[in-house]
N, C-alpha and C positions, 0 to 999 in steps of 0.2 A: 417579197423575197424572190430572188432568182432561183429557177429550178436547177437541178443538178446538171442536166444536159447543157444548159447555157453556161454555167460556171465552168464546166469541163472544156467547152469550146473556147471560152475566153482564156482559160489556163494554157491551152495548147498554143493559142496565138501569142500569149506572153512568152512562152518558151521559145518560140521562133524568134521573137525580138531579142531575147537574152542571148541566144546562140549568135546572132548577127552583131552583137555588141561585145567587143573584147573585154574580158574581166579577169586578167591574171591577178593572182594574189597581190594585194596592196594597190591594185589599179582598177578597183571595181566601182569607181565613182559614177560611171555612165549606167551601169546596170542597177545601181542603187536608185538612180533617177527613174528608171523604168518601174521599179518596185514602188517607189513613191507614187508614181502615176496610177498604178493599179489601185492603191489605197484611195487616192483621190477620186477615181472613177467610181469606186464603191462607197464613197462618202464615209470613209473610216479615218478618224484621226490617227496619226502615227508620230513616232519620234525617230530621229536619226542622229547617230554619233559616228564620225568617220564614215565608213561605208556600210555600217550596220543599220538596218531599218527594222523597227518593231512596233507592235500595236497590241492593244488589249480589247477583250470583248466589251460590248456596249454597256452591259450591266455588271461591270466588275464590282465585286463585293469583298471587302477586306476580311470579312469573317469566313470566307470560303477558302479552301485550299486552291492552289494554282497549278495548272497543267501548262507546260511549255511545249510548243510546237516549233521545231527548228530545222532548217536546212541552210545550205550555203550557196552563194551565187558567184564565188570565185572559181577559177579553173586553173589547171596546170597549163603549161605551154604545149602547143601541138607538137607531136613528134614528127620526124622526117619521113615516116612511111605513109603519111596521108596521101590519098589520091584525089579526094574531094577538097574543096575549099573549106577549111575548118570553121570559117565564119559565115558560111552560107547555110541556111536552114533548108535542107533538101528533103522533101517527102516523097518516098518511092517504095512501092511494094509493102505498104503498111508500116514502114520505118521512117523515123524522123532523124536524119543525120545532122551532125554538127558538134563542135567542141562544147562540152558541158551538157549535152542533151541527156546523157545517162548519169553523169556524176557532176552535180546532182540536180540539174535543172528540172528534170521530170518530177523528182521528189518535191522540190521547192514549190513549183506551180501547183502541184496536187495539194500540198498542205495549205497554200494560200487560198485555193478554192474551198477547201474544207473549213478553214477559218471563217471565210465569208458566209458559208452556210450556217454556221452556229453563231455568228456575230450578234444578232439581235435577239437570240433566245434568252428569255428571262428565267428559265427553270433549270439551268445547268447546275450540277452538283459541284462543279469546279469553275473557277475563273480560267480563261485561256489567255496566254500571251504567245504571240508568234514572233519569232526573230529570224529575219533573213540576214544571215551573218556573212562576214567577209573573212579572208585570211585563213580559211580552214585548211586549204591544201598546204600552206606553209607553216601551220601552227603558230601564226603570228601573234604579236602582242595586242593588235587592234581587231581581234575577232570576237567570237562569242564571249570569251573570257572577260573582255573589257566591258561588256554590256551587263554582266550579271549584277554588278553593284547598283544598277538602276532598277532592278526587278525586285518584286516581293520574294519572300521565301518560296522556293519551288517545291511542290510535293512530288511531282513526277514529270517525265518528259517523253515525247516521241521525237527522235532524231531521224530526219529523213535522209537515208542513204539507200542505194539500190540493193534490195534484198529479195527481189521477185515477190515482194509483199509477204514474205515469210518472216517469222518473229525471231530476230537476233536478240536473245535474252541475256547475252553476255558478250563482252568485247575485250580483247587483249589490250593492255596498256603498252607503252613504249618507254624504255630507258636506254639511252645511248651514252656509252662511257668512252672517254678518252683515257687510255691506259699507257703510262710511260714507264718502261723498264730501263733502269739506269745501270750503267757499267763504267768501265774505265777505257778511255781512248788510248790507242797505241798504234805503233807501226805494225803492219800485218806480219812482218818477218820475225817479230819478237813473241815470246810466249806470253799469253795473256789469259788468265783464268777468270777474268771479270768481263767477258765479252757480252755486251748487252743483247746481241742477237741470240747467242746461245742461252742466255738467261731468260729470254722470252719464250723459249720452247716449252718449258713446264707451265708457264702462264697460259699459253695457247692450249696446251693439253688439258689444263684444268677447265677452261671454258668449254672445251669440246666434250669432256666426260662427266662433269659434275651434274648430279641430279638433285633437284630440290624435292624435299620430302612430300610436300602437300600437292596433290593433284586435283585440279578443278573438275567437277562432274561434267561441266559443259565445255570448257576450254582446253582441258587436258593439262599437260605439264608446262612449266616455264621453259621457254626456248632461248638459248644464248648462242650467238653466232659471231665469230670474229670476221669482220668484213673488210678491214683495211690494215695494212702494215707498212711502215715506212722507217727506214734506217740507212745510214751511210751516205757518203758523198763520192768516194772513189775507191778503187779496188785495193789499194795498199794501206788503207786506214781503217782500223777497228773502231766502229762508232761508240760514242759514250752513251747513246740513248737509242732505244727502239720504241717507236710509237705504234700502238694498236688502237683500232676503233672496234667496239663491241656493240652489237645490236641485241637487245634483250626484250623479248615479248613476254610481258608480265600478265599473269592470270589474276582472277578475282580472289585467289587464296592468299595473295601477298600484296603489300604496299610496295611502291618503288623504294621507299626508305629501307624496308626490310631486306629487299634484294641487294641494295647497295651495301648494307652492313655485312651481309654474307660474303659478297665479293671482296670487300676490303679485308675481311678476316682470313681469307684464303689465298690471296695472290701477293707475291713479293714485288709490288710495283705501286707507283702513284696512280690513284684512280680518281677521275674527276667526271661527274655527271654533267651532261650538257643542259639538262633540265630535269625537274622532278615532278612536274605537274601532270604529265600524260599518263594518268592512272588507268588501271583496268576498271571496268564497270559491269554491273549486272542488275537484274530485276528478278524477283521471285516468280516462278511459274504460276504461283497462286495469285499474283497481282491482278487487279481488275482489267487492266489493259491487255495483259497476256491472255487471260481467260476469255475475254471478248473475242480476241483473234482466234483462239483455239476453237471456240464455238462456231466460227465461220470456216473451219477446215484448214486453218493455217497451222504450220508446223514450227517447232522451236529449234534453235541451233545456236552455236557459239561462233562469233565472227573473229577471224584473225586480223582484220584490218582496223586501222585507227580512224576515229572520227571525232567530232566535237563532243561526243559523250565523255571523252577523257577529261574535260574541264568542268564537268558537272558533279556536284556532290549528292544530288538527289538520284533516286532510282530512275533509270531511263531504258527505253526500248528503241532499238534501231529497226526501222521499218520503212520501206519505200519501194516504188516501182522501178523497174530496170534491173540489170544484173551486174554484180560487182566485177565479173570478169571482163566486161566491156569498158570499164573505167580506165582512162589514160591510154586507151588503145587507138590505133590509127582508124580513121573513118568511124569514130564513135557514133553510136545511134541508140535510140530507144524505140520500141514499138509503140505506135500511137494507142493501140488497145491497152497497153500497160498503164498509160496515164488514165485512161477511162476507168480501168479496173482500180487503179490506185485511189482516185477520188472516191469511187463507190465504197471501197473497203475501209478507207480512213473514216468516212462518214458513218458506216455501219458499226465499226469498232467503237467510235466515240459515242454514238447513240446508245449502245449497250452500256458503255462505261459511265455515261452521265445518267443512266436509268431513265431515259426519256420515253 
């Protein structure tokens, strides 16, 4: 079995290759090949569907519960403020620059190294399945959600996202609503008491002021924000409709369906959700994964950002090297020492969790 230093070195080399291979959401076929090659080099059988690649520990036992390790290899497109080549892995001053280095390449390669470390162990309390998934950034239909049907029932999961290796024990879900306020079209010179724009004002005020009763201990309150508004074609025509877009960050105290029902009961408008599957997630602080992290000096918190946790029905912990504030930023980077620490801490946490 390779030692941890060797695995970490190989993980960093893989990350450099991933950075230099464009992998926008739905266009990850070449990075999927790199991940296939990683498994081949480590003599680990794998499966692939679309651009998702996954593998099971060598001594998989259907009588044991299954732990999922997951991170993604797709990226957003680089923004215009980049000064470096986003597709060149540049190592400088202890930093590794490049698109996807922080979100979430560092997490992915650290989890791959961790998986290889445990792959041949016969005494695990849980099976392990690792999924290097696609389309996370776009919440696409061919991402982790499409792989779940091929996996055994999952007992729990670690989702690799940049958390500075602190323990994100809860994550807000996302509900995006298209809200259509209807009125009556007319000439602007005529009296019209059914102006869709005016009727939208109390709707907007409701979204601004409404407070949901249940407050999450970790994530706080549900947050609703009107982010877009569109109505009218010309100055002298009262529009018959006013369209709003509302972004709702849902906590673990509510399901997306419960939030939708409250909205529909309170606003005088047509309300259409864009999707319902991006739910909030959480894991008890008493869970073995969390307790193993706390024992190593890690702290717990609630994450406001969305990840592939939203498509999982099992308890899941968001945990990984890198810092979320660097994600999607110009000249994105991760500290090399963060990857070294990430591999080390993932292995220590799972060693405790597996009672090895």
